[in-house]
Structures are given as structure tokens and as C-alpha cells.
N, C-alpha and C positions, 0 to 999 in steps of 0.2 A: 405555480405563481404565473400571472398573465404577463403578456410581453410588455405592457405599458402600462402607467400608472394614470390616475385619474385626478384632476385638481380643479378646484373651483377658484377662479381667478379674480381678484377684485382690481379695479383700474381707477375708480373714482366714485362717489357718493351718488352720482346723478346715472351713471352707467352700468347695464345689467351685468349680473355676473356669469362669467364664461366659464364652460366646463371644457376643459383642454385635457387630451391625451398628451403623455409626458414619457420619453424613453427613461429606462432605468440606466443612470450612470454606472461605471464601474466604483465601489467602494475603495476610498481612501483608507489611509491607515489609521485605525481607531474609531472609524464609522460601523454603525448599525443600521440596517435596513429593517423599518418596521412598518408592518400593516395596521393602519389605524382603525380601531374597532368602535371608539366612541370619542366624540369631540364636543365639548361645550361650548356655548357661546359667552364668553367673558363681556363684562360692560365696556372693557376697553374695546374689544370687536365692535361691539353695538354703535361706541361714539364714532369709530373710525367710518363704518358702514352707513352712519347719519351725517358725516361732514363735521363733527363736533371737535373731532382731533385728526391731524394732519399724518399720514402714514407714507412710508416710501411704497412707491408702485412702478410697475404692477407687483401684487404679491398674494400669497396664500395666507387668508386670516386664520386665527384660531391657535392656541396654544394649550388649552387644557384638554389634554389628549392622552388616550392609553391605547396599547396596540399589542402586538404579537411580533416578536422576533422573527424577522424571515432569513436573514444572512447577517454574518458576522464577519468584520474585516480580519480579527486576530483572534486567537484561542486564548489571548492573555486578557481578553475583555472582562472585567469584574465592575459589580454595582457597586453604589456608595457603601453597601454594608459587607463588601468582599466577597460576595457571591458570584461565581462564574457565570457568565452570560451565556446561555445556550439557545439555538435555535428552537423556536415554539414556545419559549418564555413569555409570560404575559407580562408588559412593563410599562412603567410611566416616567417620564423624563422631566428636568427642570425646564424653566422658559429662556435658561441662557447657556451658552458655553463660553468658556473665558481660559485663559492661560492662567493655571495654577501659580506660576510664578511671577505673574503681574503684580506691582505694588499695591494696587487696590485690592486682589486678592488675598496677597499676605495680610492685609489690614482686616480681613473678613467681610469685604464688599466686592467679593467677584463679579456681582451684576454691574457694577461700574469699571470694569476692566477695560482697557485700552483695546484689546482685541476681542471685545465684546460682541457675541453672536446671538439674537434673541429670535426665537422661534414664533412664527407668525407676523413678525414686524420686519421681515428682510425684503429687499427688492429682487425680483425673479431675473437672473442673468443666464447667459449661455453656461456659466460655470457652476451656478448654485441655484437648485431647484429643489420642490419636497420639502420644503423647511415649515410649512404650516400644517394646522391639525384639519383643514377642510380639504382633505386629498386622501386618497385611498392609501397612500404609503407617506412616511417621513423618513428622511434619511437623518439618524442621529449623529451629529458630530462629536469628534474626539473634545474631550475635556467637558462633557455634558454631564451634570448630575442624572444617574438613572439608578430606577428602582425594580427589581422583579416583585411583581406582586403576587399576595396570596389568591388564589382562585375565588375563594368565597365571598371577597368583596365585590357587591354587582358592580356591573360596568358603568352605570350613571353616577354612581357615588364615586368610585375610582377615578373619574375623569376630573372631578374639581380640585384632586389633590395638587395639582402643580402649577396650580394660580391661586385660587382663593385660599385652600386650606394652608399651604405653605406661606403665603403672604402674612395670615393672622398668626402663625406659628411665629413669623419673624418680629410681628408686633408685640406680641407677647413675650419673645425674648428680651424685646427692649424694654418692656414693662416690669419685667421681673415676676417673682412667684405671684400668684393672685390667691393663694390659699388664704382664707380667713379675710381677704379682702373686700371692701366696697367698690365693685366694678361699674362703670358706666361704658356703654356702648353705644355711639351716634350712627345711626344709619343700620337698618335692618334687613339689608339685602343679603346676598349669599354670604359675604365677609362678615357681616355682622352677627347673621343667625351661627355660622361656624364658630365665631368668638364667644358666643354664648354657649354652646357647647363644651369648646375647650375650658371656659373660667368654670361651668359646672362640674367638668370632669377633674378640676384642679381644685374644688372645694372652694370656690369664692363664698364669702359670707354673704354678699347680697349683689344681683346682677340686675343693674337698672338699664333699659333699652329706651331708646328716643328715635321716633321717626315721625314722618307726617301722614304715613299710611296706618291706618286701623288695622287692615288685614295683616299688614307685615308685622304689626306689633304682635298680633295673636299666634303669628307664626312663630315670631321670637320665643313667645312663651311656650310653646310647644317643644322649643328645644332648651329649655329650663330659665327663662328670663324671670325674675321675682318681683320686679317692678315695671311696669308700662308706663310711657309718658309721650302723649300725642303731641307734639311740637307745636301745631297749629293752635291746638287749645290753650296749651300753656302760654302762648304768646299772648293770650285774649284775656288772659287771668293773672295781673301781676302778684297777686297774694301767693297764687300755687307756684309762679316762679320764684319769688322770694324763698318760697318753703326747700327748693331743691339746692340753695346756696352752701357749699362747704359737705357734701354727703357722700363725696365719692374720695377713694385711695387712688384710683387708676381711671383714665379715660381713654378710650380706644376709639379714635374718629375716623371712620371709613365714609361719610355723606360727601366730605369735599366741600361742603357748603361754608362760605366764610364765617357767616352768623354763627354756625355751629361751633366753629373753631374758637371763637371768640366768648360763647357763652361756658365752654367749657373751664374758662377761668374761674367762673362764679360757681360752677359745680364741684370743683377741686377743693378739697380740705388743704389744711397746712400740711406740706411736704409730699404734696400731690403730684404724680406724674402723668403728662399727657404725651399719647403716640399719635401723630397725625398719618394717615394713610391714603386717604381719599382724594385730596385735592391736587389730582395731577391733569388739571385742564384749565386752561385760563379763564381768568375771572379777578376782581378786584382783590386789593390787596388786603390781607388782614390786618386788624389794627388791635394792638394788645394794650392793656391798661399795666404800665412796667410797675406802678407801685404795688399792685395786687401780687404781680408775679415775684417780685423781690420779698414784700411783707409775708408771704404767704409759703416763700422757699419751694416755688415749683419748677418742675423740671420738664422741658419740651425735647421730643425726639421726633425725627421723620424718619419715615421708611418707604422705599421704592424697590418693590418686587423683594427678593429674600436671599440667603445664601445658603451654601450646601448644608449646613448643621440644620438649618430652616426647612429645608426639603426633607433630610431624615425624620424631623420631628413631625412633619406633617403626613408623610407616609407612616410612621407608627401610629400616629393617632387614629388615622382612619382605619388601619389594620386592628387595632385595640378596641375601638370605641364606636365604629360606624353603627351598629345594631342597637346602640343605646338611644339613638337620637334620629327622627324622620328625615335624614337626608334623601333618600330613596323619593319621598313622596312629592319633593320640590325639584326634581331634575326631570323635564319634560321629552321625552323621546319624540323628536320630529321626523323621523326617517331616515332618508338617505341623502346623497350630495344633490340630487335631482329638487329636493325640496328645500335647498339652502334658503332660496329668496322667502320662501314661507315660515323658516325657523328663524330668520333675521328679523321678520315683521313681528312673530308672536314673542322674539327676545326683545324687541323694542318697545313692546306694550306693556313690559313689566308685569304681565300676569303672570309669570312663572319666576323663581327665584333663577332658575338655568333653563336653558332650552339646549338641547343637544342633536346630534346626528350621529348616524352610523356609517361612517364614510366607505368602508368596504362592504 
């Protein structure tokens, strides 16, 4: 192992990304040192990079990451499936670390615990470093959900597990079983396409995907979408828009666009369930038709990040089903940390569902 780690430090949208050398600290109880082997750029990373959302700085962005265990602080360390963690293991870990005894953790929402620590979202301090994916190494903290990965899952595919895949797992948990259901998915980015794949694997009766980008819709079709709807075209055609009323049992909303969340009311049939995930940035308030909500007996749920069970489900899904869907075709390998700016620029262009780098 090298004497120092390498990290890309983000300070502000208008400032250049700095590459710094970092001394390896001694591991604390329960910590694991991982050499990062592939890190994808999540949409939240892009929004921070562009100044659309505010993050604590200076920081190391990136949380969709896999790596290889370099060192463990205790022989008692085990992953979420009870497997002992050994040096050399290929692993992924959750976006959060939090006290399992916290009241929020006990309620099944550990990502909102008072002691929350979020990878790729923390400020660099003298006592806290190497906590983002855009670095050669990560120190995985105590109480972080972590899983040992099978070697056959490609790096680029494995990297999306601990944000995109697990978040979708959480949204489907809230929606309930999708088997034989008419499922709608708004937003055909990475989360939307993962949701299509999961709905397909669960045996959904219909999978409707809505987006403003025809190319993204075609990509969603390659993951198993049965009905494609270009929102820009639909908004210009009142008859077509009216024909989509009451066609869904479940709506998964990943775009975060207020108009889309409102439109979901029309799409849902009686007893329908909507899960909102995408609206995690400042925008106008959503306006709801209360009479429609009441008369159609609709249910709305919100999800931010995911819990440990969702993490387990995400790992299992990719391990068991990755080869059935074209995930690898849509994660672009942009090089190493020296190409981080170019990688961010590519990710900002929406040319690919995901852009990633090989930090080590």
C-alpha cells in the first residue's frame, strides 16, 4: 500500500477540483480501510458540482463506490449478510453510517438518525477525511452497512448499487409488490431504468415510463419498459393526456419535477400508491387536488436514501439479475482521478446514465 491516499477535493462550484495527498490515519474500532476501484457520479454529485445544491465544504464527493478491503480494525467485522470481512474482499457499502440504537434507526429509518454520517457529503476536518468516493481510499466507519460482492459482477455495474439501486429498492418496498401491477415510472435516468428492471424482474403487468427525452425512453425500453410516453409530446396533445388517466396501480416518481408529481394524481387508478423520490432540490411547492386524492383513495409516500434492508435488497438484485439487463452499457468509464473534471462535465451533459472513474 502507498504511504498516502489521493483525494479530489471540492470547495465550491466555481473553484477548480484540487487533488490532494492524504496521510492514512490509524483505524478506529469498527473501521475498515478500502481501496476504491470504481466510483460513479450520482446526480446529487452533479448538482453540487454545478451549484444547484449546497454541500458542506471542503469535501470529497462521490458515494456510488466499490473497492477492495486493505485493512480491518477488528476480526469481528462482518457484512450485512453475516460474512466475515477479510483483507482483499471486494465490497460495497451504504451511503450512511448511524447508530443502530438511535430512535430513527429503530423505526427503520437509519438514514435520518441523529448520529448520521453520509459518505460523499461530509466536511473534511483534521479528524475526518477519506469519506468520499472520488479518492483512492475510503475509511468505512463503524455502523455502516457493507456487503462483500461476488467477483463476477462488473465494476461499473457494482458501483451503482449503493445509491441508485438501493434507493429504488427502498421505493419499491414502500410501493409494495409489483407483481401483476400496472407500474408507472417518471424519469428515465439511472434510477428510472433500475426501477424498470426491478419491475420487470418482479413480474409487473405493464411498465409505463415517462420522460422528456426520447433517447432515455428508448434506453428504458431496453430494460423492459412496455409503454413509453414522451411528456413533451403528451403535454401538446390533450386527448392523449386524457387517455392516460387511471391507468396505473403504482407510480414511482424519480424526476423531482413538481408538474410530474401533480400529474401522477391523474395517472393513478382507485387505490393507487405514489412514491416520490426525485424532488430533493429547491423548487415550487406541489399542488394537490384533495378531492381526487380522497375519492380515489390514493396513498403518497416519500423516500430519501434507504435503509439496511433496502441495501441488502439492492445487493441481491444486482448479484442475481445484472446479466439480464444492459447496465454495463450505460456506465461510462472516464478514466482516473486526474480526469475528474472531464468526468463531471460528461456527467453534467446527460449523455450517459452514469459516468464513473477508477480512483486507484
